[in-house]
Each structure stands twice: as structure tokens, then as C-alpha cells.
C-alpha positions, 0 to 999 in steps of 0.5 A: 899756253904760257903767257905773262899774267897776274892773277886778279881774282884768287877765287876764280883764278881770273888773270890779267894777261900781257899780250906783248913780248916785253918781258922786262915790262911785264915782270916790272908790273908784277906779272909772271909766266903762267899757264893760262887759257882764254874762256868763251867770254874772252877773259883769261884764267889759269889752265883748268879754271876757265868757265864753260859756256852756259848750256842756254847760250850754246842752245841759243847759238845752235838755234840761230845757226840752224835758222840761218841754214834754213834761210839759206835754202829759201831761194831754192824753194822759191825757184822750185815753186816758180819752175813748177808754176811755169811747168818746167822741170824742177832745178833741185831735188825737191824731195831731198830739199824738203827732207833736209829743211824738215830735219832743220825745223825738227831740230829747231823745234826740239831745241826750243821745246 
């Protein structure tokens, strides 16, 4: 995207970007219209120079998301257990619930290995 920017690191092509609309001001402080992109870490770079998110960080974020998804179904397991102890029909399809939760656990274990 085209923004007023100034390259602050010639090696990495990191830029300082003006986010306002005052073209006169940005030009007065040495900025010019450049095609820039924002990296995963919030910094700005010339198009094509933004670093990719490290694989370990991507993996860690996926593990957190999977654990959150698993935790979000804990109440269903508790509810099924309660209904089972009371001799009532289960409120959820326990087979499908277990299969989904096991799929999540398997993926977590795969990522953590």
C-alpha cells in the first residue's frame, strides 16, 4: 500500500511510516510516497522485505488455539458425565465429541513433539 514513508534501515528496508494525511508535513520531514507493508511484528517495510513470522511462533500460536478449542468443550464432557451418573440420556453425541477432542489432542501432541 502506498504511504508516506522513510527508509530507516537500508539493509532490512525497514521504514518509518506516516499514518496521517498531511502530505506537506510528511514531505517536510523527508518522507516520500512508498509502497510498504506491515510485518507480523507491527513494523513497516518496503513491499517484499517484511520478515515472515518465525515457524516456532506459528507453532506456539497454533498450540494455544488448539488448547483453547479443547477447553471450550470441557463443559460438554462434564455435562455428559453428570447426565450419565443420573441415568439420563446424554445431551451431546459423546462419540463425535470424543473423536473431535482426540483429534485436537493428537494435533497438539504432534506439534509439541
